[in-house]
C-alpha angles and dihedrals in degrees: 000000000000126000090239090060091052093047092051092054091047092054091058091050091061088076111121092194095239088146093219086134090057092047095051097041104115092202088067098030101047102035116057093189091061095060091085098039102041121061095193136232098297094057094040088053089054091051090048090051091055095040094051097043107116095220096048115091101182117114111229099167095102091049092049092051100038111028100027099038100233090168092065092068110095095186104244090152093226088132092055093049094058099042108121090202092053093236112168092230097168100039099040104033116015099040095046090047091051089049091053091050092047092049090055098045106030105033105113094212093051090045091055091048090051090055093049097043113038117202119257111281093027099083113127 
């Protein structure tokens, strides 16, 4: 476990749950249809905290993309600008989480391996 990993988790725990990030997020505020599909920056930050914790082994990338609507975030950093605790929500949680999802789904080598080795329960 590296000190950078510990520091990253500690930054997310500074959140006081004021939900200013949720209130200023234009994806939620300006698009009524996204309120059901997009969880918002606060909840994505929590998923990123768990996903990036060095001692946690659960894989939350599918949940972040599917259930929490990670793909709806277009990284305008409005959530980061209003955070009273100065948490870098976009740079330290949402972007790395998007990178992890993209690595899993769009990496050509992993894609080829998925085709060659189906997951348990998917054998035909």
